[in-house]
LUMNU-669840 format. One record per residue (C-alpha): z, x, y. Coordinates in steps of 0.25 Angstrom, whole numbers, plus 5000, padded with zeros to 4 digits. Layout:
<nodes>
ZXY
...
</nodes>
This chain:
<nodes>
563954204946
562654124950
561754074939
560354044943
559653944933
558253974929
557853844934
558253884948
557554014947
556253944943
556153854954
556553954964
555354044961
554453934964
555153884976
554353884989
555653874997
555353905011
554153815012
554853695005
554953565012
556453545011
557253465021
558753485022
559053335027
558053275017
558153365005
559353455004
560553375011
560353245002
560253334990
561553414993
562253284997
561953224983
562153344974
563253424982
563953354993
565053284983
565653424980
565153504993
565153405004
566153345014
566953275003
567153404994
566853544996
566953614983
566953774984
566953744999
565553715000
564853595007
563353565005
563253435014
562753505026
561853625027
562753705036
563853695026
562853735015
562553865023
564053885024
564253885009
565653875002
566753954996
565754034988
564954075000
563554035004
562853934994
561353954999
560554075002
559454045012
558754175010
558654144995
558954014989
559054064975
560354144979
561054014984
562353974977
561953824979
560753834971
561453914960
562553804958
561553694958
560653764947
561753814939
561553794924
563053784921
563453634923
564853674927
564353754938
563153684943
563153594955
563153474955
564253474944
563953404931
564153254933
564153264948
562653254950
561353294945
560953434946
559853464956
558453454952
557353564953
556753494965
558153484972
558453624969
557153664975
557453584988
558753664990
558153794987
557053774997
558053725008
558853855006
557653945006
557253875019
558553915025
559353795022
559053725035
559653595040
559753525053
560753595062
561453465066
561753425052
563053355052
564153405042
564853295035
566253285040
567553255032
567253125025
568453055031
567753085045
566553005041
566052915051
566152785042
567652815038
568152815053
568552675058
567552625068
567952635082
567152555093
566252645101
566052625115
564752545118
563752635124
563352615138
561852605140
560952595152
560052475147
560752345150
559952275139
560752365129
562052355135
562452205132
562652225117
563452345111
562452365100
561352385110
562152485118
562352575105
560952565101
560452585115
561252715116
560552765103
559252725109
559552805122
559952925113
558752925105
557852895116
557252765109
556852645117
557152515110
556152405108
556252275116
556952155112
556152065102
555451945106
556251805105
555451765093
555751885085
557251885090
557551745086
556851765072
557651895070
558951825074
558751705065
558451795053
559651895056
560651785058
560351675048
559151725040
558251615043
557051615053
557151525066
556251405066
555251375077
556251295085
557351405084
556351505089
555851425101
557251385105
557651535106
556351575112
556351465123
557851475126
558151495140
559651545139
559951695139
560951665128
559951605118
559951725109
561451735109
561551585107
560551595095
561351705089
562651625089
561951505083
561351585072
562651655069
563351525068
562251465058
562651445044
561451525040
562051655046
562951665035
561851645025
561051755031
562151855033
562851815020
561551865013
561751995020
563152015016
562851965002
561952085001
563052185005
564052114996
563152104984
563151954982
562651914969
562651784962
563151784947
562251864938
562151814923
561351744913
561551594911
563151584911
563351734909
564051804921
563651954922
563851984937
564351914950
565051784948
564551634947
564651564960
564751694968
563851614978
565251564983
565451704989
564051694995
564451565002
565751635007
564951745013
564051655020
565151565025
565951685029
564851735038
564551605044
566051585048
566051735053
567151775044
567551915048
566852025039
568252085036
568751955031
567451935022
567752075016
569152035013
568851905007
567751964998
568652074993
569951994992
569751854995
570651814983
571751894989
571551845003
571451695000
571651674985
571651524987
570451504995
569151484987
568351505000
568851645001
568851674986
567351664987
567251794995
567751874983
566351854977
566151984983
566952044972
566651934961
565151974963
565452104956
565752044943
565152114931
565352054918
565052174909
565852284916
567052274925
566852414930
565552374936
566152254942
567252344949
566352454953
565452354960
566752304967
567052444972
565652484976
565252364983
566552334991
566452474996
564952474999
564952335005
566152345014
566452495016
565052555015
565652655004
565052694991
566352704984
565652674971
565052824971
566452864968
566552794955
566252914946
566653024955
567053054969
566053004979
565053114982
564853084996
566053005001
567553035001
567752934990
568452984977
568252924964
569752884964
569352804977
568352724969
569352684959
570452654969
569452554975
569152504962
570652474960
570552374971
569652294963
570152324949
570952194947
569952094952
569152004944
568351874946
568651724943
568051594948
568851484955
568551344953
568051264964
568251114968
567451024960
566951124949
567851164937
566651244930
566651394935
565251404930
564751294939
565551344951
566751414956
567251524965
567151664960
568251754965
568951884962
570451904959
571352014954
571351984939
572052114935
572952164946
573552264937
572252324932
572052474934
570952564939
570552694933
569652794938
568352814929
568152954926
566752984931
566552844933
566552814918
567252684915
567552734901
568352854906
569452814916
570752884920
571652774914
572952864918
572652854933
572452714938
571852704952
572552624963
571752544973
571452624985
570452654996
569552774997
570452895002
569452925013
569952805021
571452855020
571852705019
572752625010
572452495003
573652405007
573752324993
574652204993
574552114980
574251974984
575051854978
574051744974
574251594977
574251504964
572751454965
572351604964
573251634952
572951504945
571651444951
571851314943
572851274955
571751264965
571951114970
570551074967
570651114952
571851024949
571250914957
569950924949
570550944935
571550834937
570450744942
569550774929
570750744920
571050614928
569550574926
569650594911
570850504911
570150394918
568950414909
569850404897
570550274903
569150214905
568750244890
570050174886
569850054895
568450044889
568850044875
569949944877
568949844885
567949864873
569049834863
568649964856
569249994842
570650054841
570150194838
569250194851
570450144859
571350244854
570450354857
570250304871
571750294873
571950434868
570850494876
571550434889
572950484884
572350624882
571650624896
572950574903
573750684895
572650794899
572850744914
574350754913
574250894907
573350944918
574250894929
575450954922
574851084920
574351094934
575751064939
576351164930
575351274934
575451244949
576951264947
576751394939
575751454949
576651424961
577651514954
578651394953
579651434943
580551314945
580951224934
579951124939
578851214936
579451234922
579451084920
578051074925
577551174914
578351104903
577650974908
576251034908
576551094894
576950954889
575750884896
574750984890
575350964876
575250814878
573850814883
573450904870
574150794861
573450684868
572150754867
572350784852
572650634850
571450594857
570550694850
571050644836
570850494839
569450524844
569150604832
569650504823
568850394830
567650474828
567950504813
568050344811
566750324818
566050434809
566650374796
566150234800
564750284804
563650214797
562850344796
561950334784
561850484781
563150504773
563050654775
562950644790
564050544790
564950634782
564750754791
565050664804
566350614797
566750754793
566550804807
567350694812
568450714802
568650864805
568750824820
569850734817
570550844809
570450934820
570950834830
572150804821
572550954820
572450964835
573350844837
574350904828
574351034836
574550944849
575650864843
576350994839
576151054853
576650924860
578050954854
578251084862
579151084874
578751214880
578051234894
576751304889
575551234895
574051274898
573851314912
572751244919
572051374923
572051524922
573051604930
572651734937
573551854943
574551804953
574351924962
573151994967
573252144969
572852144984
571952264982
570652194986
571352134998
571852275002
570452335001
569852215008
570852225020
570552375021
569052355021
569152245032
570152325040
569552365054
570052505051
569152515040
568052615044
566952555036
566952405034
566452355048
565452465049
564852425035
564852285039
564152305053
563152395046
562752285037
562552185048
561752285056
560852315045
560552165043
560252145057
559352275060
558852305046
559552445047
561052475046
561752565055
562252645043
561152665034
561852655021
562552515022
563452545010
563752695012
564452735025
564952855018
564753005021
563252985017
563152895029
563052985042
563652925055
562652815059
561752835071
562352705076
563752735072
564352685085
563652555085
564152535070
565552565074
565452475086
564952365078
566052385067
567152375077
566452255083
566452185070
567952215067
568452175081
567652045081
568451995068
567352055059
566351955064
564951975058
564351875067
564851945079
564152075075
562851985072
562951935086
563052075092
561852125084
560852015086
561152005101
560952155103
559652205109
559552305097
559452185087
558452115096
557452225098
556052215094
555552275081
554352335087
554152415100
552952455108
552152565101
552552675111
554052635111
554052625096
553352765094
554352835103
555552765096
555052795082
554852945085
556352945088
556852835078
555852795068
556852715059
557352635071
558752685068
559052665083
558652525083
557652535094
556852415088
557252305078
556952335063
555852245057
556552185045
556052105033
556851975031
557851975019
557251915006
558151785008
557751765022
556251775018
556451665008
557351585017
556351595029
555151535020
556051415018
556651405032
555351415040
554751295031
556051215033
556351215019
557651305018
558851225013
559951275022
561051225013
562151335012
563051385001
563151344986
562851404973
561751504971
560451444968
559551504957
558651614962
557551554954
557551434964
557251514976
555851464978
556251324977
557651294982
557551314998
559051365000
559251495007
559151624998
560551665000
560951544990
560051584979
560651664967
560651814970
560951904958
560452014949
559151954943
559351824951
558651834964
557451764969
556151854967
555751834982
557051884987
557052004978
555652044982
556152034997
557252134994
558452034993
559752094990
560052154976
561352084971
561952214966
561852284979
561152274993
561852335005
560552345011
559252275007
557952345005
556652305012
555452325002
554052295005
553352254992
552152164988
552952064980
553652024993
552351974999
551951904986
553351844985
553251774998
551751744997
551851684983
553251624984
553251474981
554251464992
553451525003
552251434998
552951304998
553651335011
552351375018
551751245014
552951165019
552951235032
551451235034
551451085033
552651055042
552051155053
550651085052
551350945053
551951005066
550751075071
549850955071
550550905083
550051025091
548751035099
548151145090
548851115077
548351235069
548751335080
550051265081
550251275066
550051425067
551051435079
552151345071
551951435059
552151565066
553351515073
553951445061
553751565052
553851685061
554551635073
553451675083
552151625087
550851675082
550051775090
548651735094
548051825083
548951765073
548551625077
547051655076
547251715062
548051595057
547051495062
545951575055
546851585042
547051435043
545551405044
545151505034
546251455024
545951305026
544451335023
544751415010
545751305005
544751195008
543951244995
545051244985
544051264974
543751404979
545251444979
545851524967
547151454962
548351534963
549051534949
550451574953
551651534944
552451474956
552151344962
552551314976
553351184978
552451144989
550951124986
549951184995
549251075004
547951024999
547451025014
546751155016
547151155031
548651135028
548551235016
548051335025
549251315034
550151325022
549451465019
549651505033
551151475033
551251545020
550551675026
551551675037
552751665027
552151795022
551951855035
552751985037
553451925050
553951805042
554851905033
555152005044
556152015056
555552085068
</nodes>
């Protein structure tokens, strides 16, 4: 029986159905996908009904028709979504919010208007047949008529699309725009005047290709593209307060340096993925590789282990596979073929892992430095499915095994990894033994020096005794350390011989001897201090008594300690204190199995996701719109053949990202102008307003880090030192290092970078590009831009005075240095007028209003009105739109 709610009847009466402005693609399809597709879509068809395409809605389900276009009020669909009984109403309780009155009105209006939809609407196919779940096959490169579009395969694919859509591409950008664009794209820094002139004046036809190779081999290429991948891989420095650790890890900057170094050496993308997910299982005795596992160590969350593991699952899937597996944490994925069980099967891959820090040569203090890395701390840990995602209610009787989502019809080939001694017992790293023994030897030498000094000075007997016992204690400590190192090395080399047993006994004996020697020294030292206290000529009797009492108690405690040590020294067992902490001898191999599957050339997603990210950062728009979701909500992209060609090209060239960069920037598509003649632009925009077909270059604002770095670089102040610990973000206005090296964490980012849309530390698969007044204010009022504009103005003016018309020459130099081009005639006239007017104004400082800003530039403004006007002009150009824009 159908039950109409009073609510439905009420708004039906007032509906102006046939005249409503309702659009199926805009209003109805997204609504039904959100509310209904999980149960009535390609994944699942309860009651034989599908609501994910208009044709299927008209068809109805097992109960017959669900809409009545003659009278929407008679539609079963509306009955079910307005049903008062929660057990009957759709969406079901807990599966989504019920439709709002406005949404109900839209559906009603659409039905009454005939439930129309585009006749060519695609019907979602079997999820397993989705384009992204098919292994990419290299398509044939299209044959095109225009010879200029034949030399690079990328151009052939794009030209084919141009021909089909009947758009005409803009011409190639001029040399000044190209060289500037190339420098920013490949190294994230602007070219200087000499570099621009060298390229513009080059006579070789290969000048561009030569420059591309030169920039790809630049160490700054890794810094530029390292920052891009740090966005995708959610790089975040440690987050805490003072010494407290809340998120990420101390010294995670070592992973940042690994990213930059790996890109510079053109390490294969597949290898990078494997090292980030399982470097500890691939090369457990290589500190350089262990740095890579910062990808997982960064997920650390001190208050909730589940948040930590959820992040590992979610962002491994998003970053490398373009899958929103996290949507299945509480229930089966509403849009993709990922069951809730699949989510927990993937979590099981990460369940055993934890984080620890490896000691680096020269630094025993982990707070000061170290290598954060992951390892399987609890190989036997179990994974349980959380009922409705509630971590307090889990199915403890049915542990979930590590596995891949069923849609891939593939198995994880898990093989446990036997770890080498240094991975099991990190104290066995050679540098640790050498340094610890070295420090103990230094203590022996210092004690010997004190004894020699007391003898040469004919010190009293008690002082000499203390000095001798200090030396004996230091020597016994050294002997104990050596013996314990020897015993531990034998133990963790799985040496079960009698020799190993003897080493353990020797270590135990040496340790007890050292404890006894230390206790003897401590007692003698305390007794000597008591003697001094008793002999003190302190006039205040109460003070003297207090000092003597304290010294006597210390002697009593030391005597008890000696008695304990003497008793222990009589033991004959082989129990000794290991020199470090031991960890599991075997890693599960789960993460390595997952990494191998992700990096396998048969994986349908990995290479596509990677080249999509690369394409996005070269063109400003990706080939697949949602960079982290290649699931069923992502229709086959317009440039699917190009995407697949690039994916196969990446894999067949050892996953070399530099190879893909070279292909892209040497393509005519990348080199197009960002503007076209008015008639051409008008014609093209009627067909392709959003430039989806790449008939011109997209105008892009520079990334936040590049803007800051450019301010320093054009003035010659940028410190190009590479690598090292993260620099306090608060020093971004005063320390001239590249922005990639400054602390980047939650609430720990430079204000200027945040205003210019720097990556969010929690997630940033694609940066936004906002336009807000604060950006202009930040660049105009920054102490950095003020200081560097003054530095640059002075150096350019020194150079300009050698020209025939110094002021005009200064303007030309300024434009070339800041914008990589010469000024137009009108710009030169405007700048000359500005310099004259500004110098006049500045000649009367008493008439000026003093700016009372809190920040003070490191470089003071010139006292010479003419030079200060030039400083102002440089500052204006630093705030020019072209300075922060790629065209």
